[in-house]
N, C-alpha and C positions, 0 to 999 in steps of 0.2 A: 576444252579450249581456254576456260577461265584460268584454270591451274597451270596451263603451259604459257600464259602471260604473267601471272604472279610470280611464279618462280624465277624467271629472268629479272624481273622488277626488283624482287629481294636481293638477288645476287649483284646486280649492279649497285643497288643501295649499299649493300655492304662494303662493294669495293670503293664507292665514293667515302663512306666513312672511314675507310683505312686510308685512303688519300689525306683526308683532314686530319686523321691523327699522326700522319707520316709514317705508318708501318706497312704500307702497300708494297708488294713486291710482284715480280714476275709470275710466280705461281698463283698468285690471286688472280691475276689477269687472265691466265690459262683456265683457272678454275671457271670464272664468270663466262668466258667464251664458250666453255663445255655446257654449262647449264643453258645459255642463250641457244645454241645449236641444237641441244636435244629438245628444249622448248619449241623451237621452229619446225622441227620435224613433226612432233606431236600434235602442234597446232594446224599445220598444214593438211595432214592426213585426217584430222577431225574436222577442219572446215570443209575440205572437199567432199566428204561425207555427208555432211548436214546441208551443204549449199542447194543442191537439187531439190529439197523440200521447201526452200525459200523462194524459188522460181516459179513463177504463175503456172507455166506450162512446160513439158519437156522440149517442145520446139524452140523454145527461147533459151535453152540451157547453154548452147554454143556461144551466143551474144553475150549472155550474163557472165560466163566464164571470162570471155575477152576482155570486158570492160572491167571486172574486177581484177584480173591480172595487170591491165594497163594502169589502174589506180595504184597497185602495189609497186610497178616498176617505176612509175612516175616518182612515187615518194622514195623509194630506193636509190634511183639513178639521179635525180634532179633536186627535189625538196630537200631530202634529209642531208646530202652531202653539202647543199649550199648553206643552210641553216648551221650545220654542224661547224663549218668553216668560220662563219661570222662568229658563233659562240666561243669557238676555241680561241679566235684572236682577242675576244674580250676577257675570258678567262679560262683556263685550260681544263678545269674540272666542270666547268658548266655543260658542255655537251653530254657528259656521263649523267649528270643530275636530272636533265630533261629527258634523257633517253631512259632512264630508270622510271621517271614518272609517266612517260608515253605508254609504258607497259601497263601500268595500273589503269590508265585512262581506256586503254584498248580492252582490258578485262571487263571494265564497266560497260563498255559499249556492246561486247559480245553478249553480256549477261542480260541486256535488253533487248538485243536484235534477234536472239533465237528464242522463240516462243517456247514457254513452259510445257504446252501441250505436245510440241514436237519432240522435246527431250523426254517427256514421259512415254510417247510412244515408242521412241527408240530403245529406252530401256526395256520396254515390256516385250518388244521383239525380239531383243538380245536374250533375255531370260527365256523366252519360247524357244529360241535356237538351241541354247545351250544347256537346257533342262533346269533353268533356275540359277540363282547366285551360288557359286562354289563355297563351301564351308571354309573357315579360316586355315584349318589344317591342312586341306587340300589346295591351297593358293598356288603352290609350286608345280604341282601336277596340272592344275587348270591352265598356268601359264604355258608350259610346254605342249599342251593339247592344243591350245589356240595358236601357238607358233607353227606347229605341225599341220594345223587346219589351213593356215594362210598359204603355206607351201604347197599343199593338197591342191587347193582350189586354183592357185595360180598355174601350177604345172599341167591341169586338167582341161585348161581352157586354151587352145591354140591361138586365138586373137589375142591374148594378153602376153604370150611368149612372143608373138610377132612384134607386138608394140614395144614392148621391152627391148628386144634386139634392135630394132629401129633406132630407139632413143639412146641406147647404150652406144650404138656405132656414132651417133652424132654427138654424144658427149666425149667419147674418145678422141674424134678428130678436132672437135672444138678446143679441146685442152692442148692438143698438138700445137694449135694455132695461138691460142690466148697466152701459152707459156713463153713464146716468142714474140708476142705482139709489140711489146716495147722497143726490141730490137729491129723489128720490121719499120716501125714508124719512124724511130729516130736515126736509123742508119740507112735502112733501103730507100725510104721514101724521103730522107734529109728533112724531117720535120723539127721545128723548134719545140721547146717546152709547151709553148702556148699552142703551137700547131697541133702537137699530138693531143692536147686537151680538146681542141675542136674536133679533131679526128675521132675521138671516143665519143664526144657530145653528139655529133652528127649520127653516128651510127645507133646511139641509145634512142634518138629521137624515132628513127626507122623502127627501131624494135618496139617502143610504145606504140607507134601508129600500127605496126603489125598484130599486137595485142588488141588494141581497140577494135580494129576491123577485122581480127581473126575470126570472131563470131560470125559475121556476115559471109566470109568466105567460106566457113564451115557449114553455113546453111545452104551454100550452093554446091560444094563439093562432096559434103558428107565427111565423116570421121577419117574414112580410108583416102580421100582425095586430099584433104590438108595434111595428112601426114605425109603422104607421099611428095606432095609438091613441096612442103617446107624442108624435108630432108634432102630432096634433089636441089633445090635452090642453094643449101649449104655448100653442097660440093661444087656447084658452079661459082660460088662465091670464093672458096678457098683456091680454085682454079684462077680465077681472075685476079686475086690478090698476089698470086705468086709470078703473074705475067705482067702485073701493072708497074710502069715506069714513072708515071706522074701520081703526085699525091693525091689529085682529086679522083683519079680513077681507082686508085687504091682504098680510098675512103669510101667511094660508092660500093665497090665490091664488098667491103666488110660490112657495109650497111646491109646489103642483100643477105649476108649470113643473119643479122640480127632480125630482119623480117621474116626469113624463113625459120628460124628457131621459134619465133614468137607464134606464128601460125601453127606449126607443128605442136608445140606445147599446148594450145588451145584445143586441137584435136586430141592430143594424148589424155589430157584431163577429163574432156568431156566423154571419151570413149570409156575410160575406166569408171567414171561415175554411172554410166550406162549400163555396163556389163557386170559390176561387182555389187552385190547387195549391200545396202547401206550398213547392217551391222556387221559385215565382214571387211569394209573397206579399209579400216586401219590395218587389219592382218595382212590382207591381199597386197593392198597398195604399198606397204612397207616393203614387201618382197621386190615389187617393181623398182622403188626406189633404191633399194640397196644394190640391185644389178646395175642401174644407171649410173650411180654415184661411183661403184667401184671401178667403173671404166674410165673415169676421169685422170686419176693419177698415173694409170698405165699410158695413157695418150700423152700426157704432159713429158713422161720420161722418154717415150720414144721420139718425140718432137725435138727434145734436147740432143738425144743421141744421134739423130739425123743431122741436126744443124751443125753440130760440133763436128760430124765427119765430112759433111758437104758445106752447105750455107743454109741460110734462113729461108731463102725462097725454094730451094729444093725441098725442105721439110713442109713448106706449105702446098707444094705441088703433090707431095706424098699424100698429104692430109685430103686434098681435094680428089685425087684418083681413088683413094681408099673409101671416102664418102661417097662419091658418086657410083662407082662401081657396086659397093654394098647395097647402097639404097635402091639401085636399079634392080639387083637380084632379089631384093625383098619385096619390092613394089608389087609384082603379081599376087603373092600370098596376101599381102596387106590389102589390096583391092577386092580379093575373093573373099576373105574372112572377117575382115572389120565390117559389120552390118551398116546399112545406111541409116541416118537417124529416124526416118519413117518407121522403121522396123523395129527401132527401139524406144518407141513412145509408148509402149504398154506400161502399165502400172508396176511400180517396184515390187510391190508385194508377190505378185506372180514369180518374180525371179527368186525372191526370197524362199517362197514356198518349193520352188522346184528345187534349189539347193538343199533345202531342209529334207526334202524327200530323198535326195541322192545320197545325202550324209547317213 
């Protein structure tokens, strides 16, 4: 987690230095973006793996996840853009400078917030599972062994495959809608530039609220319940957006999607933390993330093609029908295979030992 924060900080710092020297170009911007994106993926997977060890009890994991994700969303959607806009107005390079500094501050906070004893325990368990650290000459073989292990564990667990399918379908249909959102707001709902900003801000508020209260919903409905409820809510949202003629109703329908996505994400992250042993979380979790992320561009492409052949509202209608239909088809399997939190409250070590025995 520390390295995943330091590397983007260095990349942004280098970009700022190039700006000051007047040698910055678009290739450097792309390079910094790649480093930041890779760091974000590595950081997220590592943080999700270690986070359950920092929560006092397994029963509180859903609530803790929701509040952590709400804090992240609040920073990304409200605090960061607001401060960035003010800083950019004052000096164009200033947002980049403070963003680079923020990565170093985050690395320091991570270093003191994750206890050393926990890190040592995770390292010991990882060595026990893999038979010790691989020699330098076998690093390449170890990498592909770890990669294949992640795929094997993922495909051997039906709940993980169902969860990935549900979230991938959601990502697909969301991108169908998001790629057309500005056209929907500015033309179909006839919003002004300021009105479109309020349209997005209002939906973001509901999304942050969904994350904050998602843990409480999770404690009542369980992992399967929140995933099913969230994905079905998104289908209803897209259908409502396609039918809305008034801006207020369109904004409310879009907000339902933000809320549904939020509680589904809380359920998805919590479920994977409970089902995947800590030492394998990065390897198995990256397979889940890859499947979900790959669905996004395909959805955006289809949304554009449908809107070009018909209109924006028809594309939203298609997204809603696909989302609601597939979510309904997956719901019985999710409700049957995703265990309730009470059945997942056992120690993580038992799950690790079971997996080691299977291997």
